VEXLUMVEX-16196 format. One line per 5 residues: number of its first residue (from 1); for each residue x, y, z of N, C-alpha, C. Coordinates in steps of 0.05 Angstrom, whole numbers, plus 5000, padded with zeros to 4 digits. Layout:
<sites>
NUM> X/Y/Z/X/Y/Z/X/Y/Z; ...
</sites>
This chain:
<sites>
1> 3253/2603/4095/3274/2617/4076/3291/2638/4090; 3276/2657/4105/3290/2679/4119/3312/2664/4140; 3304/2642/4154/3319/2632/4172/3343/2620/4159; 3342/2612/4136/3365/2596/4124/3386/2619/4115; 3371/2645/4103/3391/2667/4098/3402/2678/4118
6> 3387/2679/4143/3399/2693/4170/3421/2672/4176; 3420/2647/4176/3438/2626/4183/3464/2630/4169; 3458/2633/4143/3481/2632/4122/3494/2662/4128; 3485/2684/4133/3497/2709/4141/3516/2709/4165; 3501/2696/4187/3515/2689/4210/3541/2672/4205
11> 3542/2654/4193/3564/2637/4185/3585/2653/4171; 3573/2664/4153/3596/2683/4139/3607/2708/4157; 3595/2717/4174/3603/2736/4189/3623/2723/4212; 3619/2702/4219/3639/2689/4237/3661/2680/4222; 3660/2673/4200/3688/2664/4184/3700/2693/4182
16> 3689/2714/4173/3701/2738/4171/3713/2750/4196; 3701/2747/4215/3710/2754/4239/3739/2741/4248; 3732/2712/4244/3757/2698/4254/3781/2697/4237; 3773/2704/4208/3794/2707/4191/3811/2730/4194; 3799/2758/4206/3812/2780/4212/3828/2778/4235
21> 3826/2760/4252/3839/2758/4277/3866/2733/4265; 3865/2725/4251/3882/2709/4241/3902/2721/4227; 3898/2739/4212/3915/2754/4196/3925/2776/4210; 3917/2786/4236/3929/2807/4246/3956/2812/4249; 3966/2838/4243/3997/2841/4246/3999/2851/4276
26> 4025/2846/4285/4036/2856/4309/4043/2885/4307; 4034/2897/4327/4042/2926/4330/4074/2934/4330; 4081/2950/4317/4110/2961/4317/4116/2981/4337; 4133/2978/4353/4142/3002/4366/4167/3011/4365; 4175/3034/4357/4200/3045/4351/4214/3052/4371
31> 4207/3053/4400/4215/3059/4423/4245/3042/4425; 4264/3051/4436/4287/3036/4444/4292/3039/4473; 4295/3015/4486/4302/3012/4510/4323/2993/4519; 4345/3000/4530/4370/2986/4530/4363/2962/4551; 4346/2966/4571/4340/2947/4595/4325/2930/4583
36> 4302/2932/4567/4292/2913/4557/4307/2893/4534; 4322/2903/4520/4336/2892/4496/4360/2881/4503; 4370/2878/4528/4396/2867/4538/4420/2878/4523; 4414/2905/4505/4438/2915/4491/4456/2929/4515; 4481/2931/4511/4498/2947/4526/4512/2967/4511
41> 4522/2990/4521/4536/3012/4508/4565/3012/4520; 4584/3015/4495/4616/3017/4504/4625/3044/4488; 4642/3059/4502/4651/3080/4491/4680/3078/4496; 4695/3085/4470/4729/3081/4478/4741/3090/4450; 4763/3079/4443/4779/3082/4425/4785/3059/4403
46> 4784/3063/4379/4787/3042/4356/4814/3033/4359; 4825/3010/4360/4854/3006/4360/4858/2985/4334; 4839/2970/4326/4843/2958/4303/4815/2945/4288; 4817/2948/4261/4798/2940/4247/4800/2916/4229; 4783/2898/4224/4790/2877/4209/4763/2872/4193
51> 4772/2875/4165/4744/2866/4146/4748/2838/4141; 4721/2824/4137/4720/2798/4129/4732/2788/4108; 4745/2765/4104/4754/2752/4087/4757/2722/4082; 4734/2717/4074/4729/2687/4072/4748/2668/4066; 4766/2677/4046/4789/2660/4040/4806/2648/4058
56> 4810/2668/4078/4827/2663/4099/4814/2655/4126; 4788/2656/4124/4771/2650/4150/4772/2675/4171; 4778/2700/4166/4768/2721/4178/4744/2737/4180; 4738/2745/4208/4712/2755/4211/4712/2789/4208; 4690/2802/4206/4696/2831/4209/4697/2834/4237
61> 4714/2850/4245/4713/2857/4274/4730/2886/4282; 4720/2894/4303/4735/2920/4312/4744/2917/4336; 4770/2926/4345/4779/2921/4372/4781/2952/4386; 4770/2952/4405/4771/2982/4420/4781/2980/4446; 4789/2999/4458/4798/3003/4485/4785/3025/4498
66> 4771/3019/4524/4763/3043/4540/4786/3060/4555; 4774/3079/4567/4790/3098/4584/4807/3082/4602; 4795/3063/4614/4808/3049/4633/4827/3029/4626; 4830/3027/4600/4849/3005/4590/4838/2983/4581; 4812/2979/4584/4797/2951/4579/4795/2948/4550
71> 4805/2926/4538/4800/2918/4511/4774/2905/4506; 4760/2908/4485/4739/2893/4477/4743/2888/4447; 4734/2865/4438/4731/2858/4408/4701/2857/4407; 4691/2873/4386/4666/2871/4371/4664/2858/4349; 4645/2834/4341/4638/2821/4315/4620/2843/4303
76> 4626/2850/4274/4613/2863/4256/4599/2847/4236; 4573/2850/4240/4556/2829/4220/4544/2852/4199; 4532/2836/4181/4522/2853/4151/4500/2868/4164; 4487/2866/4188/4466/2881/4198/4478/2900/4217; 4501/2902/4222/4511/2925/4238/4514/2950/4222
81> 4499/2974/4238/4498/2999/4226/4522/3012/4236; 4541/3031/4220/4563/3047/4228/4556/3077/4218; 4557/3092/4234/4549/3122/4231/4578/3137/4236; 4581/3161/4221/4603/3181/4221/4589/3198/4245; 4611/3222/4249/4603/3241/4268/4582/3261/4255
86> 4574/3257/4233/4551/3275/4219/4524/3260/4215; 4529/3230/4226/4502/3212/4230/4495/3198/4204; 4520/3205/4180/4517/3189/4157/4526/3156/4161; 4512/3141/4145/4516/3116/4145/4548/3108/4129; 4569/3095/4139/4593/3088/4127/4592/3058/4131
91> 4619/3049/4112/4625/3020/4115/4645/3016/4133; 4648/2992/4137/4671/2983/4159/4703/2992/4149; 4706/2991/4122/4727/2997/4115/4735/3029/4118; 4717/3042/4123/4720/3069/4130/4727/3082/4157; 4726/3060/4176/4730/3064/4203/4762/3063/4208
96> 4775/3084/4222/4805/3082/4224/4812/3079/4250; 4836/3075/4258/4848/3072/4286/4848/3101/4297; 4847/3098/4325/4847/3118/4342/4822/3138/4338; 4800/3131/4328/4780/3146/4329/4759/3139/4355; 4748/3161/4368/4732/3152/4390/4703/3142/4376
101> 4692/3116/4391/4673/3100/4380/4652/3101/4403; 4629/3097/4399/4608/3086/4415/4596/3064/4403; 4592/3041/4417/4583/3015/4407/4557/3006/4423; 4535/3003/4409/4513/2988/4422/4516/2958/4412; 4518/2940/4440/4522/2910/4431/4515/2892/4446
106> 4506/2867/4442/4498/2849/4458/4517/2825/4459; 4521/2810/4484/4540/2791/4484/4526/2758/4485; 4535/2744/4467/4520/2716/4464/4527/2699/4487; 4512/2677/4485/4516/2660/4513/4552/2647/4509; 4560/2648/4482/4586/2642/4484/4610/2661/4487
111> 4599/2687/4493/4614/2707/4502/4625/2725/4483; 4612/2725/4453/4621/2741/4435/4606/2766/4435; 4618/2788/4432/4604/2815/4432/4599/2821/4402; 4569/2822/4399/4562/2824/4369/4551/2857/4372; 4568/2875/4354/4558/2901/4352/4530/2902/4336
116> 4509/2921/4346/4484/2924/4335/4497/2951/4318; 4502/2973/4332/4506/3001/4316/4529/3009/4326; 4542/3026/4317/4575/3040/4320/4569/3070/4311; 4577/3086/4330/4579/3115/4324/4607/3127/4326; 4620/3139/4303/4644/3150/4304/4642/3179/4315
121> 4660/3184/4333/4658/3213/4343/4677/3232/4326
</sites>
């Protein structure tokens, strides 16, 4: 009888331990490393802002130019965060021409520059 109880207890313990490893959550690390994430940083001046309009097929985009005159177009997605100089979150329609901007972005295989976050100076 004692052997049977011990056997059942060991089986329950094995199931419990196996279950814990199956439901373990990955550890979240809030650190941000540009080299590991493939993000790039652009600093320049806003030249044009386009807010998406599905009726005519336009996407939300910002066109900016750096100090060397290089123009770059950034796709602004619903997940893109935009902050003003006071670090307050703002919407795309509050971004105006000729504002200095810092953009963290990634480039897709197709060559589209997708903005992750934008900081207006």
